[in-house]
PyMOL commands that place a pseudoatom at each C-alpha (Angstrom):
pseudoatom trace, name=CA, resn=ALA, resi=1, chain=A, elem=C, hetatm=0, pos=[-1.012, -4.063, -5.478]
pseudoatom trace, name=CA, resn=ALA, resi=2, chain=A, elem=C, hetatm=0, pos=[-1.729, -7.287, -7.335]
pseudoatom trace, name=CA, resn=ALA, resi=3, chain=A, elem=C, hetatm=0, pos=[-4.302, -8.262, -4.728]
pseudoatom trace, name=CA, resn=ALA, resi=4, chain=A, elem=C, hetatm=0, pos=[-6.171, -5.048, -5.574]
pseudoatom trace, name=CA, resn=VAL, resi=5, chain=A, elem=C, hetatm=0, pos=[-7.152, -6.627, -8.896]
pseudoatom trace, name=CA, resn=PHE, resi=6, chain=A, elem=C, hetatm=0, pos=[-9.423, -9.009, -6.981]
pseudoatom trace, name=CA, resn=ILE, resi=7, chain=A, elem=C, hetatm=0, pos=[-10.980, -6.135, -5.065]
pseudoatom trace, name=CA, resn=TYR, resi=8, chain=A, elem=C, hetatm=0, pos=[-11.619, -4.095, -8.207]
pseudoatom trace, name=CA, resn=ARG, resi=9, chain=A, elem=C, hetatm=0, pos=[-13.041, -7.082, -10.059]
pseudoatom trace, name=CA, resn=LYS, resi=10, chain=A, elem=C, hetatm=0, pos=[-15.503, -7.749, -7.242]
pseudoatom trace, name=CA, resn=ARG, resi=11, chain=A, elem=C, hetatm=0, pos=[-16.395, -4.071, -6.857]
pseudoatom trace, name=CA, resn=ASP, resi=12, chain=A, elem=C, hetatm=0, pos=[-16.906, -3.521, -10.586]
pseudoatom trace, name=CA, resn=ALA, resi=13, chain=A, elem=C, hetatm=0, pos=[-18.618, -6.855, -11.304]
pseudoatom trace, name=CA, resn=ARG, resi=14, chain=A, elem=C, hetatm=0, pos=[-21.931, -5.199, -12.131]
pseudoatom trace, name=CA, resn=LEU, resi=15, chain=A, elem=C, hetatm=0, pos=[-20.425, -3.020, -14.887]
pseudoatom trace, name=CA, resn=PRO, resi=16, chain=A, elem=C, hetatm=0, pos=[-21.098, -4.293, -18.424]
pseudoatom trace, name=CA, resn=ASN, resi=17, chain=A, elem=C, hetatm=0, pos=[-17.416, -4.124, -19.481]
pseudoatom trace, name=CA, resn=PRO, resi=18, chain=A, elem=C, hetatm=0, pos=[-14.509, -4.352, -17.034]
pseudoatom trace, name=CA, resn=LEU, resi=19, chain=A, elem=C, hetatm=0, pos=[-12.485, -1.168, -16.794]
pseudoatom trace, name=CA, resn=PHE, resi=20, chain=A, elem=C, hetatm=0, pos=[-9.273, -3.142, -17.246]
pseudoatom trace, name=CA, resn=MET, resi=21, chain=A, elem=C, hetatm=0, pos=[-8.269, -6.610, -18.384]
pseudoatom trace, name=CA, resn=VAL, resi=22, chain=A, elem=C, hetatm=0, pos=[-5.571, -8.809, -16.885]
pseudoatom trace, name=CA, resn=PRO, resi=23, chain=A, elem=C, hetatm=0, pos=[-4.375, -11.707, -19.045]
pseudoatom trace, name=CA, resn=LEU, resi=24, chain=A, elem=C, hetatm=0, pos=[-5.207, -15.145, -17.560]
pseudoatom trace, name=CA, resn=HIS, resi=25, chain=A, elem=C, hetatm=0, pos=[-6.879, -13.600, -14.528]
pseudoatom trace, name=CA, resn=PRO, resi=26, chain=A, elem=C, hetatm=0, pos=[-7.069, -14.924, -11.790]
pseudoatom trace, name=CA, resn=TRP, resi=27, chain=A, elem=C, hetatm=0, pos=[-4.225, -17.408, -12.350]
pseudoatom trace, name=CA, resn=SER, resi=28, chain=A, elem=C, hetatm=0, pos=[-1.573, -14.894, -13.391]
pseudoatom trace, name=CA, resn=THR, resi=29, chain=A, elem=C, hetatm=0, pos=[-2.418, -12.666, -10.439]
pseudoatom trace, name=CA, resn=LEU, resi=30, chain=A, elem=C, hetatm=0, pos=[-2.299, -15.568, -7.974]
pseudoatom trace, name=CA, resn=LEU, resi=31, chain=A, elem=C, hetatm=0, pos=[1.046, -16.678, -9.429]
pseudoatom trace, name=CA, resn=LEU, resi=32, chain=A, elem=C, hetatm=0, pos=[2.463, -13.170, -9.034]
pseudoatom trace, name=CA, resn=ILE, resi=33, chain=A, elem=C, hetatm=0, pos=[1.305, -12.975, -5.407]
pseudoatom trace, name=CA, resn=ALA, resi=34, chain=A, elem=C, hetatm=0, pos=[2.820, -16.401, -4.650]
pseudoatom trace, name=CA, resn=VAL, resi=35, chain=A, elem=C, hetatm=0, pos=[6.155, -15.442, -6.235]
pseudoatom trace, name=CA, resn=VAL, resi=36, chain=A, elem=C, hetatm=0, pos=[6.307, -12.143, -4.332]
pseudoatom trace, name=CA, resn=ILE, resi=37, chain=A, elem=C, hetatm=0, pos=[5.594, -13.929, -1.031]
pseudoatom trace, name=CA, resn=GLY, resi=38, chain=A, elem=C, hetatm=0, pos=[8.242, -16.542, -1.870]
pseudoatom trace, name=CA, resn=VAL, resi=39, chain=A, elem=C, hetatm=0, pos=[10.855, -13.894, -2.638]
pseudoatom trace, name=CA, resn=ALA, resi=40, chain=A, elem=C, hetatm=0, pos=[10.017, -12.022, 0.567]
pseudoatom trace, name=CA, resn=ILE, resi=41, chain=A, elem=C, hetatm=0, pos=[10.407, -15.217, 2.620]
pseudoatom trace, name=CA, resn=ALA, resi=42, chain=A, elem=C, hetatm=0, pos=[13.709, -16.025, 0.875]
pseudoatom trace, name=CA, resn=VAL, resi=43, chain=A, elem=C, hetatm=0, pos=[15.075, -12.542, 1.584]
pseudoatom trace, name=CA, resn=VAL, resi=44, chain=A, elem=C, hetatm=0, pos=[14.043, -12.664, 5.245]
pseudoatom trace, name=CA, resn=THR, resi=45, chain=A, elem=C, hetatm=0, pos=[15.582, -16.109, 5.771]
pseudoatom trace, name=CA, resn=ALA, resi=46, chain=A, elem=C, hetatm=0, pos=[18.796, -15.250, 3.871]
pseudoatom trace, name=CA, resn=THR, resi=47, chain=A, elem=C, hetatm=0, pos=[19.406, -11.850, 5.489]
pseudoatom trace, name=CA, resn=PRO, resi=48, chain=A, elem=C, hetatm=0, pos=[17.304, -11.508, 8.646]
pseudoatom trace, name=CA, resn=MET, resi=49, chain=A, elem=C, hetatm=0, pos=[19.147, -8.493, 10.092]
pseudoatom trace, name=CA, resn=ASP, resi=50, chain=A, elem=C, hetatm=0, pos=[18.967, -6.531, 6.846]
pseudoatom trace, name=CA, resn=SER, resi=51, chain=A, elem=C, hetatm=0, pos=[15.275, -7.417, 6.639]
pseudoatom trace, name=CA, resn=LEU, resi=52, chain=A, elem=C, hetatm=0, pos=[14.791, -6.165, 10.184]
pseudoatom trace, name=CA, resn=TYR, resi=53, chain=A, elem=C, hetatm=0, pos=[16.527, -2.889, 9.343]
pseudoatom trace, name=CA, resn=GLY, resi=54, chain=A, elem=C, hetatm=0, pos=[14.314, -2.520, 6.294]
pseudoatom trace, name=CA, resn=ALA, resi=55, chain=A, elem=C, hetatm=0, pos=[11.191, -3.210, 8.355]
pseudoatom trace, name=CA, resn=ILE, resi=56, chain=A, elem=C, hetatm=0, pos=[12.281, -0.609, 10.914]
pseudoatom trace, name=CA, resn=VAL, resi=57, chain=A, elem=C, hetatm=0, pos=[12.792, 1.986, 8.163]
pseudoatom trace, name=CA, resn=LEU, resi=58, chain=A, elem=C, hetatm=0, pos=[9.390, 1.125, 6.672]
pseudoatom trace, name=CA, resn=VAL, resi=59, chain=A, elem=C, hetatm=0, pos=[7.552, 1.380, 10.003]
pseudoatom trace, name=CA, resn=THR, resi=60, chain=A, elem=C, hetatm=0, pos=[9.343, 4.637, 10.834]
pseudoatom trace, name=CA, resn=GLY, resi=61, chain=A, elem=C, hetatm=0, pos=[8.319, 6.089, 7.487]
pseudoatom trace, name=CA, resn=VAL, resi=62, chain=A, elem=C, hetatm=0, pos=[4.694, 5.051, 7.943]
pseudoatom trace, name=CA, resn=LEU, resi=63, chain=A, elem=C, hetatm=0, pos=[4.596, 6.546, 11.453]
pseudoatom trace, name=CA, resn=PHE, resi=64, chain=A, elem=C, hetatm=0, pos=[6.197, 9.764, 10.199]
pseudoatom trace, name=CA, resn=PHE, resi=65, chain=A, elem=C, hetatm=0, pos=[3.612, 9.961, 7.418]
pseudoatom trace, name=CA, resn=PHE, resi=66, chain=A, elem=C, hetatm=0, pos=[0.668, 9.679, 9.811]
pseudoatom trace, name=CA, resn=VAL, resi=67, chain=A, elem=C, hetatm=0, pos=[2.159, 12.225, 12.234]
pseudoatom trace, name=CA, resn=TRP, resi=68, chain=A, elem=C, hetatm=0, pos=[2.814, 14.630, 9.345]
pseudoatom trace, name=CA, resn=LYS, resi=69, chain=A, elem=C, hetatm=0, pos=[-0.686, 14.076, 7.981]
pseudoatom trace, name=CA, resn=ALA, resi=70, chain=A, elem=C, hetatm=0, pos=[-2.279, 14.821, 11.366]
pseudoatom trace, name=CA, resn=ALA, resi=71, chain=A, elem=C, hetatm=0, pos=[-0.175, 17.970, 11.796]
pseudoatom trace, name=CA, resn=HIS, resi=72, chain=A, elem=C, hetatm=0, pos=[-0.996, 19.118, 8.266]
pseudoatom trace, name=CA, resn=LYS, resi=73, chain=A, elem=C, hetatm=0, pos=[-4.708, 18.560, 8.841]
pseudoatom trace, name=CA, resn=ALA, resi=74, chain=A, elem=C, hetatm=0, pos=[-4.565, 20.567, 12.097]
pseudoatom trace, name=CA, resn=SER, resi=75, chain=A, elem=C, hetatm=0, pos=[-2.771, 23.469, 10.401]
pseudoatom trace, name=CA, resn=ARG, resi=76, chain=A, elem=C, hetatm=0, pos=[-5.326, 23.490, 7.576]
pseudoatom trace, name=CA, resn=ARG, resi=77, chain=A, elem=C, hetatm=0, pos=[-8.168, 23.645, 10.125]
pseudoatom trace, name=CA, resn=LYS, resi=78, chain=A, elem=C, hetatm=0, pos=[-6.470, 26.597, 11.840]
pseudoatom trace, name=CA, resn=ALA, resi=79, chain=A, elem=C, hetatm=0, pos=[-6.017, 28.347, 8.504]
pseudoatom trace, name=CA, resn=ALA, resi=80, chain=A, elem=C, hetatm=0, pos=[-9.660, 27.784, 7.610]
pseudoatom trace, name=CA, resn=ALA, resi=81, chain=A, elem=C, hetatm=0, pos=[-10.669, 29.258, 10.957]
pseudoatom trace, name=CA, resn=GLY, resi=82, chain=A, elem=C, hetatm=0, pos=[-8.598, 32.373, 10.243]
pseudoatom trace, name=CA, resn=GLU, resi=83, chain=A, elem=C, hetatm=0, pos=[-5.910, 31.816, 12.828]
pseudoatom trace, name=CA, resn=VAL, resi=84, chain=A, elem=C, hetatm=0, pos=[-2.374, 32.967, 12.138]
pseudoatom trace, name=CA, resn=ILE, resi=85, chain=A, elem=C, hetatm=0, pos=[-0.061, 30.038, 11.506]
pseudoatom trace, name=CA, resn=GLY, resi=86, chain=A, elem=C, hetatm=0, pos=[3.551, 30.658, 12.310]
for i in range(1, 86): cmd.bond("trace and resi %d" % i, "trace and resi %d" % (i + 1))
show_as sticks, trace
zoom trace
């Protein structure tokens, strides 16, 4: 999420006033990103199996989301076409 600040700053560069201000940008944002990466590396090296389990849960959740989204989109198309959903 912190990296999104860079994207928004570049995208909104032509606006006269930025929509949001981040103190000490870009240094505070870069520091936050570095700390988050450092903590993630420390957690993975300290507890690799727990990290693996967490990654498996995360990937499973993401896959479930995309399957659910595709099924929901298909059911909405059927409803728009007037088919009975049941």
